[in-house]
N, C-alpha and C positions, 0 to 999 in steps of 0.2 A: 532561283532559289534551289532549284533541282540541280542544277550545276554546280552551286557552290556546296550544296551536300555530297553530291560526287566527287567533286576535289577533294573535298575533307576525309571522304571515306579511302579514296587511293593515297593522300598524303599518310594517312593511318595505317596502312595496310601490313606493310612492314614492320614498324616499329610495333604496332599493337599485338602482331602475330609472334614477334621476338620475345614481347613481354609476357603474353600468353605461354608460350613454349617455355620461357626461362620461371615462370610460378609453379607450371607442372611438373618440371624437372625436379625444382627445389622442394615441391612436396612430396615426390616418389624417393628422391634421396632421403630425405628426413624421416620417411616412413621406416624405408629400408634401413637407416642406421638405428632406428628406435626399436624396430623389431629385433635385429640383432642384438643389440644392448639388453633388450629384455630377457631373451634368450639364454645369453651366458651369465647373467645376473642374477643373486637371489630377491625373492619379491619383498624382505623387509629390510633390506640395506638402505642406507641413509640416503646415498645419492639416488636408489631407484624411489624414494619414498617421495624426494622433490621432482623427478622427473613425471612419474606419475600423476603427479596432482597438477603440474603444467605442461601437460603433453600438447593437450588440444591448443592451448595458448601460443604455446612456444611455435607450433606449427604454423599459425596464422604469420606468428612476427615474421619466420624466417622468409616467407610467401612474400610478405608486404614489402620486407627488406629486398628481396629480389627485383619486385615491381619496381619500387622506387629507384634501384640502380639502374635497370633498363630505362625509364623515364627520362633519367638524368643523361644517360649517354644518347638519347635521342634529340632530334633538330629541337631547337627551342621553339623555332616559329611555327609549329604544328599546331594547327587550330584546337582551341579550348585547353591547350597543354598547360597552362596557369591553374585552371579549376582542377584538371585531372592529377596534378601535383599536390595540389591543396588538400584534396581529398583524400590522397593516397597517406599523405603525412598525418593527418586527423584520424585515418585507421589505424597509422602506425601506433601514434601514442596512445589511442585507445587500448589496442592490442598489447603494448608494453603494460601498460596498467593494470589491465588482466592478468597477464603472465606474474606481474610482481606480486598482486593479491593471491593469486595460486601458490607462488612459491611461498610466501610469508604465511600462510593459512597451513602449508606442508610443516611450519617449523614446530607447530604445535603436536602435529604427528608424530613428528621424529622425536622431540623430547618427550612425549609421553612412551614412545616406543623405547626410548632408551633408559626408562624408569618403571619396569614393569613393575605392578602390584607382586610384591612377592610377601611370603608368608611373615607374619610381624614388622612389617615396612609398609603397610599400607597408608597408614597416615601420611609419611612423607611423599608416597606417590601422588596421592590425592592431593596434596600441598602443592607439587610442583604441576601438575596438570592444570588445577584452578586457577594459578598465577599465571600459566604461560596463554592459557585461554584468553583472560583480559587483556593481555600485553597485546597478543596478534590481532585483537580484534581492534584494539586501538590504533595499532601499527595500521591495519588495513586501512581503518578509516583517513588515517592522515595520508594513505598513499593515493587514494580514491581523492581526496580533494585535492592533492598536486598533479595528480593526472587529470582531472576537471579543469584545472585550471592553466594547465600547459596547452590542452587541448582548444582552451578560449584564446589564448594567446597566438594560436595560429590564425585567426582571422585578424585582417589588418585594422579593422574599426575598432576592435577592441584592444589592439594595442595603441592606436592614437588618442583611445581615451584612457592612456595609464596615467597621463599626468592627473586628470581630472579624478581620477579614482583615489590616487595618494594623496592629494589635497582635500579629498571629503571622507577619508580612511576614517579618521577620529569619530565622527557622528554617525558615519554608517557602522562602524564598529559597535558602537553603543545600542544603536538599533536592531543589528544582528543577534549582540549578545542578549539583549532583552528579549527578542523573540525566540532565540535559541535556548533561553535560559533551561527549560526542563530538561532537554537532550545534554547541555553540558553538564547540570546537576548531578546525570546518571553517569556521565563519563567519569567525572571528577569522583563520584562514587564506587565507580569500578574499580579505578585506579587504587583508591583507599582500600578496598575489600580483596584485592590482589594481593597488599602489603601487608596487612593485617592479619588476612586468613580468618575472620570469624567463622566461615563455614567454607568446603571442598565441596568438589564433586562425589555425589554420593552419599553425602553426609545426611542423618537423620533428622529434621527440623520439627519443630511444632510451632506453627505460623497460623496467627488467627484462627486457633482452634482447631487446625487440621495437622494431622500426623501424616507427614511426607518426606520424601527424598529428594536431595538436590539431583534433577536429571540434566539441566543444561544453563550455561551460564554465558549470556552474550554480552554486548559492551552496554546494553543500556537496560536490560530485565533479567530474570532467573525463572524458569520453567523448573517448578516443583512438581514430582509426581505424589499425588495423593495416594492412599492406601489402597482407594478403591478404583484407580486408573484413571480419576481426573487429573487434568492439569492445571496447577496453579500458575500463573504470570503475575509474578509479581518485580514493580521496577526498583533498581539497585539503591536507589534513593531512601526507597521505605526502609532496606535492613540499616541504614545508618540512623535513621531517627526514631526508629521503633525498636524495643526489646523482642527478643524471639527466642526460643531454647533449641540448642544443639545438643540432641542425643549421643553424639558420637564424635564431639570433637577432640577428646584424648585415647578414647576405647570406646569400643561399642556394647559395654557390658553394661545392664541396667538392672535397678532394682523394680520390682512389681508387686503391687498389694492387692489382695483380695478381703473385702471386708463383709463379715455374715452378723447379722442381727440374732439374737438368740434370748431364751428367757432367762431371768435370772436362776432359775433351777438346773439350768443346763452345766453339766460338770465339763471341766475346760480340756482334763487331761486327755479323754479320747478323741475331742477334735485335734489335739495336738499330734496323737500317735497315729491318726488316719491322714492327716497332711504331712506326714514325715513319710509313710507308705505311699502316698499318690506321687509324692516327688520322686521316693526310690524308682519307683516304675515308670517314671517318664524320661525320654531322652531327650527334652528342652532344658529341664533342669542342669546347670551348670555345676552342682555340688558344692557352692562356695557358701548360701547363706539359706537360713531358712529358720524363721523365728514365729512365735505366735504370742500375741499379746492382746490384752482387754483395753482397748484405747478409749472407749466412750459407754456411758450408760445414760438413761433418761428412766422415768417413771415407769415404763413398760417394758424394757430389755436392755441388753447388755450388747455393746458393739466389739466382735472379737477381728482383730486384724492378722491376716496371714502374709508375711513378708516372706520374698523368694527372689532369686537372681538366675539371670539368663545371658546366654553370651550376645545375643543383640535383640534389637526392639522387637522384630516379628515373633521370633523364638518367646519372648516374654511374655508377648500378648495371646499367643496360643496356649502358655502356659499357666496364664492367669486365669484363662477360659476353661482350661480342661480342671484345675484345680477348683474353681468355682464349681463347675458342675459335679464333679466327685463329693464335695463337702456338703452340698445341698441333698443328693442323693443319700449319703451317709447318715445326714440327719433325719431325713423322712423317713428311711429304713429303720433307724435304730432309736431315733429319740424324737420321733413325732410330736409327742406332748410338750417337749420343751421348745416347742417354735415360740414368735414371738406371739402373746396373746395380750387381750385387752380387759383388764380388771375392773370390775363394778362391784360396788357394794348395794346389796338391796335390802332396803329400809321397809318397816312394816308402816303401813299409813296409819 
């Protein structure tokens, strides 16, 4: 046993040393070429973005190619040569899959970099980014599936099972489709959302009673950032099957309303003047809309609606809070007797 082991080491000494030297030399040359290219190229160019995304994976691919070439040049009768070549081929397939995924992911960064958010064109930029993210993630899933299939085909037992697998593909496909129905439905929903664009990255949505922004879009779910910095994770299929509000689909401008209940004896004109004064002193108001209307009444008080506009949802919320506080303070200081009151009639018994 020991003699056979020593004989195997002697047989592998020169081919193994040559393979290791080839791998080290290949990696050193690759790192040197990468450093030179990065030194003389700008950081945001298209080629640089692709290279930075896949640099590590490409380095492993080149090293495995060098190793595979040296193994093919070595004598075929070396001990365990078949197993070593198989492991090398398997690692090469996995490395190529990794590099392909990284390069595909970089497509999204490149397209986003080529379509910056310019003033007045943010809708187009968000649309392109959202569509790209969806399509890139779907393509990555396809690449992983293909790479995994190719890796399995490197095993002879799997190759021999090919005919049987093809014969049972119909039944297996039905079983797999039923088991993966939630995943497939989300993937199809993602493709539909990418094409129809009901929302985009950074859009302001109102989902399940929550005011939130679209922070991240994956192949199967959407991450929404709620106003209090919580994260709401919603499957893509939910957006196809349920209604939701998009507050920034065409533009980010919003109308906001503040409702105040006052007594019937409260004059409306002072409230209208104070409302205009509050808006005029606020940087949050966009200057487009400011209306005051009595919108409701009951047996005790009347409801006054103060309608205003702002450039986006965040400024609209802050403006509404500031106006509400200012109106309440104004009524307390100047018309405290006109606050809502409960009227009753006293009868002598």
